[in-house]
C-alpha positions as CSV (number, residue, x, y, z in Angstrom):
1,M,-92.6,252.9,-23.0
2,A,-92.0,251.9,-19.5
3,R,-90.9,248.4,-18.4
4,V,-94.2,247.8,-16.8
5,C,-96.8,244.9,-17.6
6,Q,-100.1,246.3,-18.7
7,V,-102.2,243.5,-16.8
8,T,-100.4,242.8,-13.9
9,G,-98.7,246.2,-13.2
10,K,-95.3,244.1,-12.5
11,K,-92.1,246.6,-12.6
12,P,-88.5,246.6,-12.1
13,I,-87.3,246.0,-8.3
14,T,-84.1,246.7,-6.5
15,G,-81.8,244.5,-5.0
16,N,-78.1,243.7,-4.2
17,K,-75.7,241.7,-6.4
18,V,-73.3,240.0,-3.9
19,S,-70.0,238.9,-5.3
20,H,-68.3,235.6,-3.9
21,S,-66.4,237.9,-1.4
22,N,-69.9,239.3,0.0
23,I,-69.6,242.6,-1.3
24,K,-73.0,244.0,-2.1
25,T,-73.7,246.6,-5.0
26,K,-77.0,247.7,-6.2
27,R,-78.9,246.2,-9.1
28,R,-82.3,245.9,-10.7
29,F,-84.3,243.1,-11.4
30,L,-86.4,243.5,-14.5
31,P,-89.6,241.8,-15.1
32,N,-89.7,239.1,-18.0
33,L,-91.9,241.3,-20.4
34,Q,-93.0,240.5,-23.8
35,T,-95.0,242.3,-26.7
36,K,-97.7,240.3,-27.9
37,R,-100.4,241.1,-30.5
38,Y,-103.8,239.4,-30.1
39,F,-106.9,239.6,-32.3
40,L,-110.2,241.0,-30.3
41,A,-112.6,239.0,-31.9
42,E,-115.6,241.0,-29.7
43,E,-114.6,244.4,-31.4
44,D,-113.0,242.7,-34.4
45,K,-109.7,244.6,-34.0
46,W,-105.8,243.8,-33.2
47,V,-104.7,245.0,-29.8
48,T,-100.9,245.2,-29.0
49,L,-99.9,244.8,-25.5
50,K,-96.8,244.5,-23.4
51,L,-96.9,241.7,-20.8
52,S,-95.1,239.7,-18.4
53,S,-95.2,235.9,-18.8
54,E,-97.4,235.5,-16.0
55,A,-100.2,237.9,-17.8
56,I,-100.0,235.9,-21.0
57,R,-100.8,232.7,-18.8
58,T,-103.5,234.5,-17.6
59,I,-105.0,235.7,-20.6
60,N,-104.6,231.8,-21.8
61,K,-106.6,231.0,-18.9
62,N,-109.0,233.6,-18.5
63,G,-109.7,234.6,-22.3
64,L,-108.4,238.2,-23.8
65,Y,-112.1,239.7,-23.5
66,A,-112.1,238.9,-19.9
67,V,-108.9,240.5,-19.0
68,V,-109.1,243.5,-21.5
69,K,-112.7,244.1,-19.9
70,E,-110.8,243.9,-16.4
71,M,-108.4,246.4,-17.4
72,R,-110.7,249.0,-18.6
73,A,-112.5,248.9,-15.4
74,G,-109.5,249.8,-13.9
75,G,-109.0,252.7,-16.2
76,A,-106.7,251.7,-18.8
77,K,-107.1,252.5,-22.2
78,I,-107.0,250.0,-24.9
């Protein structure tokens, strides 16, 4: 599976590692992804999602069903 958040779409970005002598080399900044398992009560089933920490906060705020509905409207299969 790719390192992409299923809710926010966050993915790795590139940048520079800068040494003490100011030498720059390429590096990757990876998103803080967690695999979480939620119980979707409206459909009476468990859903496993790969989420960033920001997406977990979004689910806590808006509710799982609202976020899943929005994802399905965007074309995601859950």
